[in-house]
C-alpha positions in Angstrom: 0.1 -0.1 0.2 1.3 3.4 -0.9 1.7 5.3 2.6 3.1 8.3 0.9 1.2 11.3 2.4 1.2 14.8 0.2 -0.4 16.8 2.5 2.0 18.3 4.7 4.0 19.5 1.7 0.7 21.4 0.2 -0.3 22.9 3.5 2.9 24.2 3.4 3.1 25.6 0.1 -0.6 26.8 0.5 0.5 29.0 3.6 3.7 30.4 1.7 1.8 31.3 -1.6 1.1 35.3 -2.0 -1.7 35.4 -4.5 -1.4 39.0 -5.2 2.4 38.3 -6.1 1.7 35.4 -8.1 -1.2 37.7 -10.2 1.2 40.4 -11.0 4.0 37.7 -12.2 1.5 36.4 -14.6 0.3 39.7 -15.8 4.2 40.8 -16.3 4.6 37.5 -18.6 1.3 38.3 -20.4 2.6 41.8 -21.2 6.0 40.6 -22.3 4.2 38.1 -24.5 2.2 40.6 -25.9 5.2 43.1 -26.3 3.5 45.5 -23.9 5.8 48.0 -22.4 7.8 47.1 -19.2 10.3 48.9 -16.9 11.9 45.4 -16.1 11.9 42.1 -18.0 10.1 39.2 -16.5 12.9 37.2 -14.6 12.9 33.8 -13.2 15.6 32.4 -10.9 16.1 28.8 -10.5 18.0 25.8 -9.5 16.8 23.7 -12.6 17.3 24.1 -16.1 14.1 22.5 -17.3 14.5 22.0 -20.8 17.7 19.6 -20.2 16.1 18.1 -17.2 19.2 19.2 -15.0 19.0 20.0 -11.2 21.9 22.1 -9.8 20.6 22.6 -6.2 17.4 22.2 -4.1 15.4 24.9 -2.0 15.7 24.0 1.8 12.9 22.3 3.4 11.6 20.5 0.4 11.5 16.8 -0.1 13.8 15.4 -2.9 11.8 12.5 -4.8 13.5 10.0 -7.1 11.9 10.3 -10.6 11.7 6.5 -10.7 9.0 6.9 -7.9 7.4 9.8 -9.4 6.9 8.0 -12.6 4.8 5.5 -10.8 3.1 7.7 -8.2 0.8 10.7 -8.9 0.9 12.0 -5.1 4.8 11.6 -5.5 4.8 13.3 -9.1 2.5 15.9 -7.5 4.8 17.1 -4.8 8.2 16.7 -7.1 6.4 18.8 -9.5 5.5 21.5 -6.9 9.3 22.0 -6.0 9.7 24.6 -8.2 6.4 26.5 -7.3 8.0 26.1 -3.6 11.4 27.5 -5.1 9.3 30.4 -6.5 7.2 31.2 -3.1 10.8 31.4 -1.4 11.9 33.9 -3.8 9.2 35.7 -5.1 10.5 36.3 -8.9 8.4 36.6 -11.8 7.7 33.0 -12.3 4.3 31.3 -13.1 3.7 28.2 -11.0 3.4 25.4 -13.4 3.3 21.7 -13.0 3.0 18.8 -15.3 2.3 14.8 -15.9 5.8 14.5 -16.3 5.9 11.5 -18.5 8.6 12.7 -20.9 8.2 12.6 -24.8 6.7 9.2 -25.0 2.8 9.8 -25.1 2.2 10.1 -28.6 4.4 7.2 -29.7 2.9 5.2 -27.0 -0.7 5.4 -27.5 0.0 4.2 -30.8 1.6 1.2 -29.7 5.3 1.7 -29.6 7.3 0.7 -26.5 9.4 3.0 -24.4 12.0 2.3 -21.6 12.2 3.8 -18.1 15.1 3.2 -16.2 16.4 4.5 -12.6 15.9 8.1 -12.6 16.2 8.8 -16.4 13.6 10.3 -18.2 11.6 7.6 -20.3 12.6 6.9 -23.8 10.6 6.5 -26.7 11.9 3.2 -28.6 11.3 3.2 -32.4 9.2 0.7 -34.3 11.4 -1.8 -36.3 10.6 -0.8 -39.9 9.1 1.6 -42.0 6.5 -1.1 -43.1 5.2 -0.6 -39.1 4.8 3.2 -39.9 2.7 2.4 -42.7 0.5 0.1 -40.5 0.3 2.6 -37.7 -1.1 5.0 -40.3 -3.6 2.4 -41.7 -5.2 2.1 -38.4 -6.0 5.8 -38.1 -6.8 7.8 -35.0 -5.6 6.2 -31.9 -7.4 5.7 -28.7 -6.1 8.8 -26.4 -6.0 5.9 -23.8 -3.5 3.3 -25.2 -0.4 3.1 -24.0 0.6 5.4 -21.2 -2.3 7.9 -22.1 -4.8 6.8 -19.3 -1.9 7.2 -16.6 -1.2 10.6 -18.2 -5.2 11.9 -18.0 -5.3 10.1 -14.5 -2.6 12.1 -13.2 -4.1 15.4 -14.8 -7.4 14.7 -13.2 -5.5 13.8 -9.8 -3.3 17.1 -9.8 -6.5 18.9 -10.8 -8.7 17.5 -8.0 -5.9 17.6 -5.1 -5.2 21.4 -5.8 -8.8 22.2 -5.9 -8.8 21.6 -2.0 -6.5 24.1 -1.6 -7.7 27.6 -2.3 -4.3 29.5 -3.1 -2.8 26.6 -4.7 -6.0 26.2 -7.1 -5.7 29.9 -8.1 -1.9 30.0 -8.8 -0.7 26.6 -9.8 -1.2 25.6 -13.5 -1.3 22.2 -14.8 1.0 22.4 -18.2 0.2 20.1 -21.1 1.8 16.4 -21.4 4.7 17.3 -24.0 3.0 15.5 -27.1 6.2 16.9 -29.4 6.4 18.8 -32.6 5.5 16.6 -35.8 8.9 16.1 -37.2 10.0 15.2 -33.3 7.2 12.8 -33.3 8.2 11.3 -36.6 11.8 10.6 -35.3 10.9 9.2 -31.9 8.2 6.5 -33.8 10.6 5.4 -36.6 14.0 6.3 -35.3 17.0 7.8 -37.5 15.5 5.8 -40.4 13.1 8.8 -40.8 15.9 10.8 -42.2 16.8 8.5 -45.0 12.9 8.1 -45.3 12.9 12.1 -46.5 14.8 11.3 -49.5 13.8 7.6 -50.5 10.5 7.7 -49.3 9.4 11.3 -49.0 5.6 10.6 -49.6 5.5 8.1 -46.4 7.0 10.9 -44.4 4.5 13.2 -45.7 1.9 10.7 -44.9 3.1 10.4 -41.2 3.3 14.1 -40.5 -0.2 14.5 -42.0 -1.3 11.5 -39.8 0.0 13.2 -36.6 -1.1 16.6 -37.1 -4.9 15.8 -35.6 -3.2 13.5 -33.0 -1.4 16.4 -31.5 -4.1 18.8 -31.7 -6.3 16.3 -29.9 -4.0 15.6 -27.1 -4.1 19.3 -26.4 -7.7 19.5 -26.6 -8.4 16.4 -24.2 -5.8 18.2 -21.8 -7.7 21.4 -21.9 -10.9 19.5 -21.2 -9.2 18.1 -18.1 -7.5 21.0 -16.7 -9.8 23.7 -18.0 -7.5 26.1 -20.1 -9.1 28.8 -22.4 -8.0 28.5 -26.0 -5.5 31.0 -26.0 -3.9 29.8 -22.6 -1.0 27.5 -22.1 1.9 27.0 -20.0 5.4 25.3 -20.0 8.3 25.4 -17.6 7.2 28.2 -15.3 6.0 30.4 -18.4 2.7 31.6 -19.7 2.2 31.0 -23.4 -0.2 32.5 -25.8 -1.9 29.5 -27.2 -1.6 25.9 -26.3 0.8 24.2 -28.2 4.2 23.1 -27.7 6.7 22.4 -30.8 10.2 20.8 -29.9 11.9 20.7 -33.2 15.5 19.1 -31.9 15.1 16.7 -34.7 14.3 19.0 -37.3 17.6 20.9 -36.5 19.4 18.1 -38.5 17.9 19.1 -41.9 18.5 21.5 -44.5 16.7 24.9 -44.8 14.6 23.7 -47.9 14.1 20.3 -46.3 12.8 22.0 -42.9 10.6 24.3 -45.2 8.8 20.9 -46.6 8.8 18.6 -43.5 8.8 20.6 -40.8 7.1 24.2 -41.2 3.9 23.5 -43.1 2.7 20.7 -40.3 4.1 22.9 -37.3 1.8 25.6 -38.6 -1.2 23.5 -38.7 -0.6 22.3 -35.3 0.0 26.1 -34.0 -2.7 27.7 -35.7 -5.2 24.9 -34.6 -4.2 25.0 -31.1 -4.5 28.9 -31.1 -0.7 29.6 -30.9 1.9 27.7 -29.8 5.9 27.7 -28.3 8.6 26.4 -30.5 11.9 25.2 -29.5 15.1 23.7 -30.7 18.1 22.7 -29.8 21.8 23.5 -31.3 22.4 26.8 -33.4 19.3 26.4 -35.8 21.0 29.1 -38.1 19.1 27.5 -41.2 15.9 27.7 -39.9 15.3 30.1 -37.3 13.5 32.7 -39.5 11.4 30.2 -41.0 10.1 29.1 -37.5 9.7 32.7 -36.7 7.8 32.6 -40.0 5.4 30.1 -39.2 1.8 30.7 -38.5 0.8 30.5 -34.9 4.0 30.4 -33.4 3.9 33.0 -30.4 7.2 32.1 -28.8 10.5 30.6 -29.1 12.9 28.8 -26.7 16.6 27.8 -27.5 17.9 24.8 -26.1 20.9 26.2 -26.5 21.3 29.8 -25.7 24.8 30.0 -25.6 24.8 29.5 -29.4 22.5 32.3 -29.8 23.0 36.0 -30.5 19.9 37.6 -28.4 19.9 41.0 -30.0 19.7 39.4 -33.4 17.2 36.6 -32.5 15.3 39.0 -30.6 15.2 41.6 -33.4 13.9 38.9 -35.9 11.3 37.4 -33.6 9.9 41.1 -32.4 9.0 41.7 -36.3 6.0 38.9 -35.5 5.6 39.6 -32.0 7.1 36.5 -30.8 8.4 36.5 -27.2 11.6 34.9 -26.5 11.8 32.3 -23.6 15.6 32.8 -23.0 17.7 30.7 -20.7 20.9 32.4 -20.9 22.8 35.4 -19.7 21.7 38.9 -20.8 24.9 40.5 -22.5 25.3 44.2 -22.1 23.9 44.9 -25.4 20.8 43.5 -25.0 20.2 45.1 -21.6 17.6 47.4 -23.0 15.1 44.5 -23.8 13.0 44.4 -21.7 9.3 43.1 -23.4 9.2 40.4 -25.8 11.2 38.4 -23.6 10.9 36.3 -20.7 14.3 35.7 -18.9 15.1 32.3 -16.8 18.1 32.8 -14.9 19.7 29.3 -14.1 22.0 29.1 -11.1 23.8 26.3 -9.8 23.2 26.9 -5.9 20.3 28.0 -3.6 23.0 30.6 -2.2 23.1 31.8 -5.6 19.7 32.1 -6.2 19.0 34.1 -3.0 22.0 36.7 -4.1 20.7 37.0 -7.6 17.3 37.4 -6.6 18.3 40.4 -4.2 20.5 41.5 -6.9 18.1 41.5 -9.7 15.0 42.8 -7.4 16.5 44.7 -5.0 16.8 47.7 -7.5 13.3 47.4 -8.6 
């Protein structure tokens, strides 16, 4: 029998939360997303780099739960996810409190029958099907049951989060349940078919198009089911302590391996269909992405962009391109002196190496406000 009791941690966080502060923080982020004038850019100070799943330190007084346990227990996952809300309640920065059903990137491949692996405290990993004939068979079966594979576990976890938070007035008002990471279309294709998908873009391009076309309604159905459970509005979404305009999230880490021409053919049109259907979407990629950044910025429905490797990017140049389309940058890197004037159209995540550094950074950045 599971003896873990989340209530002491929920009680502690409920007592700490300053609702008025969080309301202002959410408004600051929304203003930045809309490119409204701001005296200070919204800034998040955290010991976690969420896109790379690296935790450098922990806020004092919160339980540390191994991921292998959280993966198998929604109560433990809830408390593990709320650690960053607790961190924010202590620091009082500009974050939005977000949690998610943290099952990694396996949801959409799992509901189609593909296997996955979860070992020790590592995030689960999608196991590709054996051949492109398997891909054809999956497409032929049509729209999957969203409760198949790990699907039911994801939706049950979201409902548990919702119902548990509803018992705590301040948590219910300030904590948002983020989407379960359905992945961007080309990322999904690589997760399902493996690296064979790259060869197929040359030798079997129609099959790749068929797979991407097949995925678009799955991606939108996943987000719409999520919305039905958590109650998000059509123009509302959340990801890693940030508000979004629209409910989509399109990681394009696999698309970074394509040329500009191939990105335009195999990524951009399907990204646009997902993003516009969901009222907007966050785009993300690792690496430099020089060959397709402007293509991503020009994609209809993209409302924000995050860089997995901000150290490879020029913030001023990237922001200038994004601002033409009113696309907000979710920036996780340093703010160079030449970018100090950028206060809107950006949400800055300042990742630190220790709790002591988090406290010092908070005083330095917020003390002057």
